[in-house]
C-alpha positions as CSV (number, residue, x, y, z in Angstrom):
1,M,10.0,17.4,17.2
2,T,11.4,13.9,17.2
3,T,12.9,12.8,14.1
4,T,14.4,9.5,13.0
5,T,16.3,8.9,9.7
6,Y,16.4,5.5,8.1
7,A,17.9,4.7,4.8
8,D,14.5,4.7,2.6
9,V,11.9,6.1,5.1
10,R,11.9,9.4,6.8
11,Y,9.9,9.6,10.3
12,R,9.2,12.3,12.6
13,V,6.6,13.4,15.1
14,E,5.4,17.0,15.5
15,D,2.1,18.2,17.3
16,A,1.3,14.8,17.8
17,V,1.3,13.4,14.2
18,A,3.6,10.9,12.9
19,H,4.7,11.9,9.5
20,L,6.2,8.9,7.6
21,E,7.7,9.4,4.4
22,L,8.6,6.5,1.8
23,H,11.8,7.9,0.5
24,R,13.3,6.4,-2.5
25,P,12.3,9.1,-4.8
26,D,14.6,8.0,-7.6
27,A,12.6,4.6,-7.8
28,L,9.4,6.2,-7.4
29,N,9.5,4.8,-3.6
30,A,9.2,1.3,-4.9
31,W,9.7,-1.3,-2.1
32,T,12.4,-3.2,-1.5
33,P,12.9,-5.7,1.5
34,A,15.2,-3.3,3.2
35,M,12.6,-0.5,2.7
36,G,10.0,-2.8,4.0
37,R,11.6,-3.7,7.3
38,E,12.1,0.0,7.8
39,L,8.5,0.9,7.2
40,L,7.4,-2.0,9.6
41,D,9.6,-0.6,12.4
42,A,8.2,3.0,11.6
43,V,4.4,1.7,11.9
44,R,5.2,-0.1,15.2
45,R,7.1,3.0,16.5
46,A,4.0,5.2,15.8
47,G,1.6,2.6,17.4
48,A,3.7,2.2,20.7
49,D,4.3,5.8,21.1
50,D,1.8,7.5,23.4
51,E,2.7,10.9,21.9
52,V,1.4,9.8,18.5
53,R,-2.4,10.5,18.0
54,A,-2.4,10.3,14.2
55,V,-0.1,9.1,11.6
56,L,0.4,10.6,7.9
57,I,1.9,8.8,5.3
58,T,3.3,10.6,2.0
59,G,5.6,9.5,-0.5
60,A,8.9,11.6,-1.6
61,G,9.5,12.8,-5.3
62,R,7.0,12.3,-8.2
63,A,5.2,9.4,-6.8
64,F,3.4,7.8,-4.0
65,C,4.7,4.7,-4.4
66,A,5.3,2.5,-7.5
67,G,4.8,-0.7,-5.6
68,A,7.6,-3.7,-5.4
69,D,10.8,-2.8,-7.1
70,V,10.9,-5.7,-9.8
71,K,14.7,-5.1,-10.5
72,N,15.2,-6.7,-6.6
73,E,16.0,-10.5,-7.1
74,R,13.6,-12.8,-5.5
75,E,15.0,-15.7,-3.3
76,L,14.1,-19.3,-4.4
77,T,12.2,-22.1,-2.8
78,P,13.5,-25.3,-1.9
79,D,11.9,-26.5,-5.3
80,G,13.8,-23.8,-7.2
81,D,11.0,-21.7,-7.9
82,P,10.9,-17.8,-7.1
83,D,9.6,-17.4,-3.7
84,L,6.9,-15.0,-4.0
85,S,5.3,-15.3,-0.5
86,S,7.9,-15.1,2.3
87,R,8.4,-11.4,2.0
88,L,4.4,-11.1,2.0
89,R,4.3,-13.0,5.0
90,E,7.4,-11.6,7.0
91,I,7.5,-8.0,6.0
92,Y,4.7,-6.6,3.9
93,N,1.5,-8.0,5.3
94,P,2.4,-7.2,8.9
95,I,2.9,-3.6,7.8
96,V,-0.8,-4.0,6.8
97,A,-1.9,-5.7,9.6
98,Q,-0.2,-3.3,12.2
99,I,-1.7,0.1,10.4
100,R,-5.4,-1.8,10.8
101,A,-4.4,-2.9,14.5
102,A,-3.5,0.7,15.5
103,P,-5.7,2.4,17.9
104,K,-5.0,5.6,16.4
105,P,-6.1,7.1,12.6
106,Y,-3.9,6.7,9.6
107,V,-4.0,9.1,6.7
108,A,-2.5,8.5,3.4
109,A,-1.5,11.4,0.7
110,V,-1.3,9.9,-2.7
111,H,0.4,11.9,-5.5
112,G,1.4,10.6,-8.7
113,A,1.7,6.8,-9.1
114,C,0.3,4.4,-6.9
115,A,0.9,1.1,-7.9
116,G,1.0,-2.6,-6.7
117,L,2.0,-2.6,-2.8
118,G,1.5,1.2,-3.1
119,V,-2.3,0.7,-3.4
120,S,-2.1,-1.7,-0.5
121,L,-0.2,0.5,1.7
122,A,-2.7,3.5,1.0
123,L,-5.8,1.8,1.2
124,A,-5.0,0.2,4.6
125,C,-5.2,3.8,6.0
126,D,-8.2,5.1,7.4
127,L,-8.6,8.2,5.3
128,V,-7.2,8.7,1.8
129,L,-6.6,12.0,0.1
130,A,-5.2,12.2,-3.6
131,A,-3.7,14.6,-5.6
132,E,-5.2,15.4,-9.2
133,D,-2.5,13.9,-11.0
134,A,-2.5,10.6,-8.7
135,Y,-3.7,7.2,-10.3
136,F,-4.0,3.7,-8.8
137,L,-2.9,0.8,-10.6
138,L,-2.6,-2.9,-10.0
139,A,-0.7,-4.0,-13.2
140,F,0.0,-7.6,-11.5
141,V,-1.7,-9.4,-14.4
142,R,0.9,-7.6,-17.0
143,I,3.3,-10.3,-15.0
144,G,1.1,-13.3,-14.7
145,V,0.6,-12.8,-11.1
146,M,-2.4,-11.4,-8.6
147,P,-2.5,-8.3,-6.3
148,D,-1.4,-8.9,-2.6
149,G,-0.9,-6.9,0.4
150,G,-4.6,-7.2,1.4
151,A,-5.8,-5.1,-1.8
152,T,-8.2,-7.7,-2.8
153,A,-10.1,-7.1,0.7
154,F,-9.7,-3.5,0.4
155,L,-10.9,-3.3,-3.2
156,A,-13.7,-5.5,-2.8
157,E,-15.1,-3.8,0.2
158,R,-14.4,0.1,-1.1
159,V,-15.6,-0.4,-4.4
160,G,-17.5,-3.6,-4.9
161,L,-16.7,-6.9,-6.9
162,A,-17.5,-5.8,-10.3
163,R,-15.0,-2.7,-10.2
164,A,-12.6,-4.6,-7.9
165,A,-12.4,-7.2,-11.0
166,E,-12.0,-4.7,-13.5
167,L,-8.8,-3.2,-11.7
168,C,-7.3,-6.4,-10.7
169,M,-8.3,-8.2,-14.3
170,L,-7.7,-5.5,-16.6
171,G,-4.7,-3.8,-14.8
172,E,-5.5,-0.2,-16.2
173,K,-4.9,3.1,-14.6
174,L,-7.6,4.5,-12.2
175,P,-7.3,8.2,-12.4
176,A,-7.8,10.0,-8.9
177,A,-11.1,11.8,-10.1
178,R,-12.6,8.4,-11.0
179,A,-11.1,6.8,-7.6
180,E,-13.0,9.5,-5.6
181,Q,-16.3,8.9,-7.6
182,W,-15.9,5.0,-7.0
183,G,-15.4,5.8,-3.2
184,L,-11.8,4.3,-3.1
185,V,-10.3,7.9,-2.1
186,N,-12.0,10.5,0.2
187,T,-11.0,13.8,-1.5
188,V,-8.9,15.0,-4.3
189,H,-7.1,18.4,-4.2
190,P,-4.9,20.2,-6.8
191,V,-1.1,18.8,-6.6
192,D,0.2,22.0,-4.6
193,D,-2.4,21.7,-2.1
194,L,-2.5,18.1,-1.4
195,R,0.3,18.3,1.5
196,G,-1.5,21.1,3.2
197,A,-4.8,19.2,3.1
198,A,-3.4,16.0,4.6
199,E,-1.6,17.9,7.2
200,A,-4.4,19.6,8.3
201,L,-6.6,16.3,8.2
202,A,-3.9,14.3,10.2
203,G,-3.8,17.5,12.7
204,R,-7.3,17.7,13.2
205,L,-7.3,14.0,14.0
206,A,-4.5,14.1,16.5
207,Q,-6.7,16.8,18.4
208,A,-9.7,14.3,18.4
209,P,-10.4,12.0,21.2
210,T,-8.0,9.1,20.2
211,V,-9.8,6.3,22.3
212,A,-13.0,7.1,20.8
213,L,-11.4,7.2,17.1
214,G,-9.7,3.9,18.0
215,S,-12.8,2.1,18.9
216,M,-14.3,3.4,15.9
217,K,-11.6,2.3,13.7
218,T,-11.7,-1.3,15.6
219,A,-15.4,-1.4,15.0
220,L,-15.3,-0.4,11.4
221,T,-12.5,-3.0,10.8
222,A,-14.4,-5.9,12.3
223,A,-17.2,-5.0,10.3
224,A,-15.6,-4.6,7.1
225,Q,-12.4,-6.3,7.6
226,C,-13.1,-9.3,9.9
227,H,-11.1,-11.5,7.7
228,L,-8.3,-9.5,6.6
229,A,-5.8,-11.5,8.2
230,E,-7.4,-14.9,6.4
231,Q,-7.3,-12.8,3.1
232,L,-3.6,-11.8,3.6
233,E,-2.7,-15.3,4.1
234,L,-4.8,-16.6,1.2
235,E,-3.2,-13.7,-1.3
236,A,0.2,-15.1,-0.2
237,D,-0.9,-18.9,-0.7
238,L,-2.0,-18.0,-4.2
239,Q,0.9,-15.9,-5.2
240,Q,3.4,-18.3,-4.3
241,R,1.3,-20.8,-6.8
242,H,2.1,-18.5,-9.7
243,A,6.1,-19.0,-9.2
244,S,6.0,-22.2,-11.2
245,T,3.8,-21.0,-14.0
246,A,5.3,-20.6,-17.4
247,D,2.8,-17.4,-17.6
248,Y,5.0,-15.8,-14.8
249,R,8.2,-16.6,-16.2
250,E,7.0,-14.9,-19.5
251,G,5.3,-12.0,-17.8
252,R,8.3,-11.1,-15.7
253,Q,10.7,-11.9,-18.8
254,A,8.6,-9.5,-21.2
255,F,8.4,-6.8,-18.5
256,M,12.3,-6.8,-18.0
257,E,12.5,-6.5,-21.9
258,K,10.0,-4.1,-22.6
259,R,7.9,-6.0,-25.0
260,T,4.2,-7.5,-24.9
261,P,4.1,-10.9,-23.1
262,V,2.5,-14.1,-24.9
263,Y,0.8,-15.9,-22.3
264,R,0.0,-19.9,-22.6
265,G,-2.5,-20.0,-19.9
266,R,-0.3,-22.2,-17.8
């Protein structure tokens, strides 16, 4: 067994499966740039390791991932606006692209909260298992911005435009049972059974014909996600557009003050 400990990610390889765990449990595994860089290194490592034939992504503690850590201060653009796109282009989008390009299967085991970038990470995987207590949340609308990290592409292809618009525009929780009905996840398990089910599935994939699985993944990606790279770039461009809006300033301030925002539409 090979084990690597980053600050915010746990990585080990056992029986041809790379176990990749987000490990900021006190923050519900919310992403910071530092954790993102570690995660990017880990997925690259898994992709380059010939001993790895499947990858399992999990979250430590009470949640899979609560999305980006809003307490983490944003850099500023030369114009003085918050920089909402550089982290996407330099860290987060490459993680999604790396997972989709990897010639080996990825499994996500989701429990508790799966929000924001956590949704993007889970849906970038080939197979998604959820615990009965899991829910998916894209609450970007509450702070006056839009989903990113490939979420718009993954949602549109998995659940269709109407349901994708519902999730993005209303920003409401989607419980695991309904996520399964909608086709967003493959299976739902009792909370105590999720880890075992996910490990069994990853182990099964690790013993399957890896080259054939890689070919299937490449073909499915080409069919369903042929414009993913363009979509990631479009999301980053559109996300940056919000940086100078009054609605974004109000949404972020209201979030920090735990009050209802008052939007002006500009």
